Each structure stands twice: as structure tokens, then as C-alpha cells.
Steps between C-alpha positions, in 0.01 A plus 500: 500500500305824523693662218308824514571544872872441441512736203318766699728457801830531312370775272373720784792441738784550253546856626539380862753236398701768326476742792559258787705218353676605181624852560859363488431263209401726213664295224384159624202539735413189702182389672658226710654498848872530565738232625736633769834340586868594524496590130184709513439752776299766312161479330646529150762234570244267660262524205780393265626238745153339504542417132855380545430263789195350331695447177778329697248273672351410162845448343421703189752454221614744231288527187180368655160569347281636779138598554453751782149407612336804655786732406370816665698800380768284339777527759582128525458440126756766417737383774487139374568609143797712605661252739443169319494606135152354518211543260220614729131558439310673775128432516242696700123542484536872576520707177622811684807310619599404145440856381719635782779250430511569128519875557788447742685269258508777242707705743686211668517219241571139604582229247320165475186594691142522388180569689147392418154527650382151587396253768764268650230235543446495121835601353537565124807279472554162338536176695854424622636833373681668793757415765361692797174640626598769749232626738581749771209592730244432227360148546339622823236664280386171344190361671603148392876459518482154338397665173820705506718192545316313222549788258864543597556127449350526153727779375820372664751285316600168661728595790348848512419669827248713680698745713287704734505721807172554675295510818359186664247452778641321806220245515148410395299572695661745738337660803204729433707806588775405256253419223336839555834680490600314184184621324549855629858508380454351155144602416625852432757358257252304284623168640208272592707238685847350518604136533749325726837380371373144535200581282732645235707182512182301443399725209841457336487121538149482354610716206780254421812660649754245618677705766410779737709696747423795721695736724357724770659845461254694718775625729678661203184683394403643839689828462304559181167418666578728795610775265165473322321533834697812592455660159127428515473661843655814358247525218196363684361827635514681169362192326207486741430869441516459121263203519246689712526792260431254216829588331624139511290187464408247768725252320803727544412562864458126565835439335657725763324312781632170362852642486476602865415145611741290291784497754256439785367191325848359445596567861183323618573190292224544243720452194859441396708601199659213309698413192382202294645305210302227324667311214337319208 
């Protein structure tokens, strides 16, 4: 994992996430995509629904001890603590995210949550100490996904689960045009590559997990992807001007280009969005 690239990406783009994605979510800002269905027809509802549906798929029970691996700005961690009376520790390699969360918690306190700076591939937790490792759109950053599953297996109690939502390439290899688009889309997000669902299944098995299930929910995420494309179109011209004027960095400009192409890549069959549960 190129930790410095990831830190730099999330540190520099936090303003854009707030402007484009979290203007309706001031108390619990989220970095993940929204899940749209009959219960969620607005951005704010869909962001919350994404947590709810994933938790239902993972069959989380009350009072669970949870690690939120790659917690972002703490949205899912706080939601899990509030809805499951869970003890949740969010872990992120980005110091600015933890600083932002802790400032927000002073104003909007949430019980039973803690946030630390750390690497989910080398977690500062004891063996067999937690019930769930929750990972929403974070494992995509790991260059070797097997390492994530091995570390999750280590910290999970017997019967514990990895519960994740993430992006997955549709094959390996794909056509040259799809491979090029994949790199264009995710290179700007500090994601070197993504694996197929089958590869994740293989990683989980090698790590020692005894069961693995997945569910393709791409269709439920498409409104969110298309919304991102439309929002990015609105801001693209001013972003291009600010980049040429050297007011914003190349990283922030490339982030915008990646946002523009996400929905295109899904529509062209480059990647899917899936829920996964692996049990120890």
C-alpha cells in the first residue's frame, strides 16, 4: 500500500468531498456511495441506507465489538455504534480524518466510538478480540487484498465476520480498453488495482475463513454514480481553471477527472459494486 499517496489523496480532497458529497451530511459526513431503493430516494437517505443494507446482509447483532477498517470521516462507525449499541473503533492512516472526526464529536458526541490513526493491514488489536471487521470502500486501496483478510482473520473471534462493500473488477484480464479505463478511473483515487469477487473469495479461503458470500448491488448504486458524474460536470470547468491557475493541485484536478468517469466505467462493465461477508 502506498500509504503516503493515500494520505495525500484524502487530505487534499477533503474539501471537495465536503463541497460535492457532504453538504447535506454535516453531522455525519460520509465518503461512500449511496444505496437507492424504495426506502431511500434522496442522497442523504441513500448514504444511510448503504450502512443499513450492508449491516442486514452481515447480520450484525446488538452489542458487537467492531473495527471499522478504513473509517474515513467516521460516518459508518458512528452509525454502527448508534444502531447496534456497538463498541466501534475506526482506524484510518489519514491523520487529518481523525482530527476532523474528533473536532466534530465535541459538537455532536456519539457514545462507544473511538478513532485512531493506523493501518488496517497491521492493526493494533489483540488476536481474536473483535466480532466484526467492517470495511466500506476501503479494501480497494490495498495492493494485496490477501493481507487484509489475513489481518482481519487474526483479530476476529471464532465466528467473527468481515463485512465489506467495495468495487470489484469484472475479470482479469479484461480488454485493453477496459483495463485502460479502470486505471484512468481509479488512478486518480490512489487505488492501484482492484480484484474480482472470485479473487476475494480465494483470499478469504487462504486466510482461513470458512464461509464466503457475495451480493451484486451495482444496480442499487447507479443513481449515486450518475449523481457523482453530474455533480462533477458542474464543477469541472471551474476546477480546470483553478488547476491551470495553480490554485488547486494536480491531485485535486485528477480526482475530479476520476469522478467524471466512474459511472461510465460501471456502464461499460469495467467494475461492479458488491457486498461481501466472510466468516471465521
